[in-house]
C-alpha positions in Angstrom: 71.8 168.0 124.6 74.6 166.6 122.8 76.7 166.8 125.9 74.0 165.1 128.4 73.4 162.5 125.8 77.1 161.8 125.8 77.2 161.3 129.8 74.0 159.3 129.5 75.7 157.2 127.0 79.0 156.7 128.8 76.8 156.1 132.4 75.1 153.4 130.6 78.1 151.7 129.4 79.6 151.4 133.0 76.5 150.3 134.0 76.8 147.7 131.9 80.4 146.4 132.4 79.5 146.4 136.1 76.5 144.0 135.3 78.5 141.8 133.1 81.7 141.7 135.4 79.1 140.4 138.3 77.2 138.2 136.0 80.8 136.4 135.0 82.6 136.5 138.5 79.2 134.6 139.7 79.8 132.2 136.9 83.1 131.7 137.6 82.6 131.0 141.4 79.6 128.4 140.6 82.1 126.4 137.7 85.8 127.3 139.6 87.3 123.6 140.9 85.5 121.6 138.1 85.3 119.9 135.1 83.1 123.1 133.8 85.6 125.6 134.3 87.7 124.6 131.3 84.7 124.4 128.9 83.5 128.0 130.8 87.2 128.8 129.2 86.6 127.8 125.9 83.3 129.6 126.1 84.9 132.4 126.6 88.2 132.1 124.0 85.4 131.1 121.3 83.3 134.1 122.1 86.1 136.3 121.9 87.5 135.2 118.5 83.5 135.7 117.2 83.5 139.4 118.3 87.5 139.5 116.8 86.6 138.5 113.7 83.2 140.6 113.1 85.3 143.6 114.5 88.1 142.6 111.5 84.7 142.4 109.2 86.0 138.6 108.3 81.9 137.9 107.5 82.7 134.2 106.6 84.7 133.1 110.1 82.2 135.2 111.4 79.2 133.5 110.3 80.2 130.2 110.9 81.3 130.7 114.1 78.4 132.9 115.1 76.3 129.8 113.7 78.2 127.7 116.3 77.6 130.3 119.2 74.0 129.9 118.2 73.5 126.6 117.5 75.7 125.6 120.4 73.4 127.2 123.2 70.9 124.3 123.8 74.3 121.7 124.5 75.7 124.4 127.1 72.0 124.1 128.7 72.8 120.8 128.9 76.2 120.5 130.0 75.6 123.3 132.4 72.5 121.9 134.0 73.8 121.3 137.2 75.6 124.7 137.1 72.5 126.9 136.1 70.7 125.0 138.7 72.8 126.2 141.6 72.5 129.7 140.5 69.2 130.3 140.1 68.9 128.1 144.0 71.7 131.2 144.7 69.0 133.8 143.2 66.1 132.2 144.4 67.7 131.4 148.0 65.5 132.8 151.0 69.2 133.8 152.5 69.9 135.7 149.7 67.5 138.4 151.0 69.1 138.1 154.2 71.5 140.9 155.3 74.3 139.2 156.5 74.4 136.9 153.3 73.7 139.5 151.1 76.9 141.1 152.1 78.8 138.3 151.9 78.1 137.9 148.2 80.3 141.1 147.7 82.5 139.9 149.9 85.5 140.2 147.0 85.3 143.6 147.3 86.6 143.4 150.5 89.6 142.4 152.1 90.0 138.6 152.3 90.2 137.0 155.3 89.3 133.4 157.8 86.0 133.4 158.6 85.0 132.9 162.5 81.7 132.4 161.9 82.1 128.8 161.6 84.1 126.6 164.5 86.0 124.5 161.6 89.0 123.4 164.1 86.1 122.0 166.3 84.1 120.0 162.8 88.0 118.4 161.6 88.9 117.1 165.3 85.0 115.7 165.7 86.0 113.8 162.3 89.6 112.8 163.4 88.1 111.5 166.9 85.1 109.3 164.5 87.8 108.6 162.3 89.7 106.7 164.2 87.1 104.5 165.7 84.9 104.2 162.2 82.1 106.2 163.2 80.4 107.1 160.2 79.3 110.5 160.1 78.1 112.8 156.7 78.2 116.8 157.6 76.5 119.3 155.5 77.7 123.2 156.0 75.9 125.6 153.9 77.5 128.4 152.3 75.3 130.8 149.7 72.6 128.5 148.6 69.9 127.4 151.7 69.4 124.2 152.2 66.1 124.9 153.8 64.4 121.9 151.3 66.7 119.2 152.8 66.5 120.6 156.8 63.0 119.6 156.4 63.3 115.4 156.1 64.9 115.2 159.4 65.2 117.0 163.0 65.6 120.8 163.4 67.8 121.9 166.0 70.0 124.9 167.4 72.6 123.5 168.7 76.5 125.3 168.8 78.9 123.6 166.9 81.7 122.0 169.4 83.3 118.5 169.3 81.2 116.3 171.9 78.1 117.0 170.5 79.1 116.3 167.3 80.5 113.0 168.6 77.5 112.6 170.1 75.3 112.8 167.3 77.2 110.1 165.1 77.8 107.7 168.1 75.7 104.6 166.9 74.0 104.0 169.7 72.5 107.4 169.3 69.0 107.7 168.0 70.3 110.7 165.5 73.0 109.0 163.9 70.9 108.2 161.1 71.3 110.8 158.0 73.3 113.7 157.6 74.0 116.7 160.2 73.8 120.1 158.7 75.3 123.3 159.5 74.9 126.5 159.2 76.7 129.7 160.3 78.5 127.7 163.7 75.3 126.2 164.3 73.9 122.7 163.9 70.3 123.6 162.6 69.3 119.4 161.7 70.0 115.9 162.3 68.9 112.9 160.3 68.4 115.5 157.3 67.8 112.6 154.1 69.8 113.9 151.2 69.2 113.8 147.7 71.0 110.4 145.7 73.9 111.2 142.9 73.4 109.0 140.0 76.7 110.4 138.8 78.8 106.5 137.3 82.0 108.2 138.1 81.8 107.8 141.7 84.3 104.6 142.2 82.6 101.5 143.9 84.2 101.2 147.0 81.6 104.5 148.0 78.6 104.0 149.1 75.3 105.2 150.0 76.9 107.9 152.7 79.1 109.1 149.7 76.5 109.6 147.1 74.4 111.3 149.0 77.3 114.0 149.8 78.0 114.2 146.3 74.6 114.4 145.7 73.9 117.5 147.7 77.0 119.2 146.6 75.6 119.1 142.8 72.5 120.5 143.6 73.9 123.6 146.1 77.4 124.7 146.9 76.9 123.1 149.8 80.7 121.6 151.6 80.3 117.9 152.8 82.8 116.3 155.3 82.2 112.2 155.0 83.6 109.7 157.3 83.4 106.0 156.3 82.6 103.9 158.9 84.3 101.1 156.7 87.8 103.0 156.6 88.0 105.3 158.6 88.5 107.8 156.1 87.4 112.0 155.8 85.9 112.5 152.5 85.8 116.1 151.4 83.2 116.9 148.6 82.2 120.3 147.4 81.2 121.0 143.5 80.3 117.1 143.1 83.5 116.4 143.0 85.7 114.2 146.0 88.9 117.3 146.7 91.8 115.6 147.5 94.4 116.3 150.8 97.4 115.4 152.2 97.2 116.2 155.4 94.3 116.9 158.1 96.0 120.6 158.7 95.5 121.1 154.7 92.1 119.9 155.0 91.3 122.5 157.8 92.7 124.6 155.6 90.9 124.2 152.5 87.3 124.1 154.5 88.1 127.5 156.0 89.5 128.8 152.7 86.4 127.3 151.3 83.9 129.1 153.8 84.7 132.4 152.9 84.0 132.4 149.2 
């Protein structure tokens, strides 16, 4: 009986470690590439220090750090409100139940490689062509969080991605150019989509509503956004509510491909 209890205890310990590891992985995945990653690392360090003081029976410092951790919980909810929203969206997403997307959530167990689901090259070439003619455009690419709540604001489509189609959608005289195009896998699933606009005050004034909308959707979900400026012809890449800098179109293409398999 004692032996069986020992085995049960060890199995429980293993499960506990696995669940904590998966939880930490998803938290890291949500905050990676944003300012919140530094806060997350700081919390982990403080928590490790707290547990160390408890282990060494340093009661005074342990009680002080413990009190800080408890009181700071409310502050953390405020600081990480966007990340918490993304996490809940990921758990409650209708795509999470989809077999293909469920496996995708655990792809870190498999050998990494560039996803061939989305024709990134066609997207980049279309953005390049539109940038050369200063044709305004905004593309939103779905990842793990479902974008059904914004697809319904526009016109439903089911068109396989190619460069001419993307250019025709955002052609200035096209009836579809006003609003965003949503991409899922290798298909354009909606056009003329209305996006939530970010209220972030740190966005430079030179960026207009199109850029604020791209920031807004990337704040609320893990979607990736590409924006072609109608004024400057510059292509902006937005992820996790922030503008991602790049040196060349090739680098932009590689970053987009990499982010689509994460």
